[in-house]
C-alpha positions as CSV (number, residue, x, y, z in Angstrom):
1,M,-24.0,-6.4,8.0
2,E,-24.2,-8.2,4.7
3,V,-20.9,-9.3,3.1
4,Q,-20.4,-7.9,-0.4
5,N,-19.0,-10.8,-2.3
6,K,-18.5,-9.1,-5.6
7,I,-15.5,-7.0,-4.8
8,H,-12.4,-6.7,-7.0
9,L,-9.2,-4.9,-7.3
10,E,-9.6,-2.7,-10.4
11,R,-6.2,-1.2,-10.7
12,T,-3.1,0.2,-8.9
13,F,-1.3,3.5,-9.5
14,V,1.5,5.6,-8.2
15,K,0.2,9.0,-7.1
16,S,3.6,10.4,-6.2
17,I,7.2,9.2,-5.8
18,T,10.6,10.6,-4.9
19,F,13.7,8.3,-5.1
20,E,17.2,9.4,-4.1
21,F,20.0,7.1,-5.0
22,K,22.8,7.5,-2.5
23,K,25.3,4.8,-3.4
24,E,25.5,1.5,-5.2
25,I,27.5,-0.7,-2.9
26,Q,26.0,-2.1,0.3
27,E,28.5,-2.8,3.0
28,G,27.3,-5.1,5.8
29,E,23.6,-5.5,6.8
30,L,21.2,-3.0,5.4
31,N,19.2,-1.2,8.1
32,T,16.1,0.4,6.6
33,S,13.7,2.7,8.4
34,L,10.2,1.8,7.3
35,E,7.0,3.8,7.7
36,I,3.8,2.8,6.0
37,K,0.4,4.4,6.5
38,T,-3.0,3.6,4.9
39,N,-5.7,6.0,4.0
40,F,-9.2,5.0,2.7
41,L,-11.0,7.3,0.3
42,F,-14.7,7.1,-0.5
43,N,-16.5,9.3,-3.0
44,D,-20.3,9.7,-2.5
45,E,-20.7,10.3,-6.2
46,I,-19.0,7.0,-7.1
47,D,-20.7,4.7,-4.6
48,K,-19.3,1.4,-5.9
49,E,-15.6,2.2,-5.7
50,Y,-13.1,3.1,-3.0
51,I,-9.4,3.8,-3.0
52,I,-6.7,2.8,-0.6
53,L,-3.6,5.0,-0.5
54,F,-0.4,3.7,1.0
55,T,2.0,6.4,2.1
56,G,5.5,4.9,2.4
57,N,8.8,6.3,3.6
58,F,11.9,4.2,3.4
59,E,15.5,5.1,4.0
60,N,18.8,3.4,4.3
61,E,22.4,4.0,3.3
62,L,21.7,3.2,-0.4
63,F,18.5,5.1,-1.1
64,T,15.6,7.2,0.2
65,L,12.1,6.5,-1.2
66,N,8.9,8.3,-0.5
67,I,5.8,7.0,-2.3
68,I,2.1,7.4,-2.4
69,F,0.7,4.2,-4.0
70,G,-3.0,3.7,-4.6
71,A,-5.3,0.7,-5.2
72,V,-8.8,1.1,-6.6
73,F,-11.4,-1.4,-5.5
74,G,-14.8,-1.8,-7.2
75,T,-18.0,-3.4,-5.9
76,S,-21.1,-4.6,-7.5
77,E,-23.2,-3.1,-4.7
78,T,-23.5,0.3,-3.3
79,I,-21.0,1.0,-0.4
80,D,-22.7,1.8,2.9
81,E,-21.4,3.1,6.2
82,D,-21.1,-0.4,7.7
83,F,-19.0,-1.5,4.8
84,K,-16.7,1.5,5.2
85,E,-15.8,0.5,8.7
86,S,-15.7,-3.2,8.0
87,D,-12.6,-5.5,8.5
88,F,-12.7,-6.1,4.7
89,V,-11.9,-2.5,4.0
90,K,-9.5,-1.9,6.9
91,I,-7.7,-5.3,6.9
92,N,-8.4,-7.4,3.8
93,S,-8.2,-4.8,1.1
94,P,-4.8,-3.5,2.2
95,A,-3.6,-7.1,2.4
96,I,-4.8,-7.7,-1.2
97,A,-3.2,-4.5,-2.5
98,F,0.1,-4.6,-0.5
99,P,1.9,-7.2,-2.8
100,F,1.5,-4.8,-5.7
101,L,3.3,-2.0,-3.8
102,R,5.9,-4.5,-2.7
103,S,6.5,-5.6,-6.3
104,F,6.6,-2.1,-7.5
105,I,9.3,-1.1,-5.0
106,S,11.3,-4.3,-5.6
107,N,11.3,-3.6,-9.4
108,L,12.1,0.1,-8.9
109,T,15.2,-0.6,-6.8
110,L,16.3,-3.4,-9.2
111,N,15.9,-1.1,-12.2
112,A,17.8,1.7,-10.3
113,G,20.9,-0.6,-10.2
114,L,20.5,-1.9,-6.7
115,S,19.6,-5.3,-5.3
116,P,15.8,-5.5,-5.1
117,F,14.5,-4.1,-1.9
118,I,11.7,-6.3,-0.7
119,L,9.3,-4.9,1.9
120,P,8.7,-7.2,4.8
121,A,5.3,-8.7,5.4
122,Y,2.8,-6.3,7.0
123,N,0.2,-7.3,9.5
124,F,-2.8,-5.0,8.8
125,A,-5.0,-6.7,11.5
126,K,-2.4,-5.5,14.1
127,I,-2.4,-2.0,12.6
128,K,-6.2,-1.9,12.9
129,E,-6.1,-3.0,16.5
130,E,-3.6,-0.3,17.3
131,T,-5.7,2.5,15.7
132,D,-9.0,1.4,17.2
């Protein structure tokens, strides 16, 4: 498989979001349940672009947040089947886009009147191993 070296993150977007503010004051350590899944979308009609969707569900005593956050990647070459299954798509692309989701959530909680909620680091290589 040839490595496609002209790949770039074109944009990020929020597809859907629900945020429920429960209370303002945190008492003690904040225990948050975290669930993040990735989905990869390819469109045969747009053969030089793909989308990663992060589906995140986060809940603690201060808020509940459900989000679908997308990242659009473009390539200079046509995407083939080998590329769709490559580590770049399954590991590297989510790792590139994840900080944008992380920043969005941090700013959202800060602007909602809470301390910024910062997602922990995420190991996409481990996730790929578990799903293979």
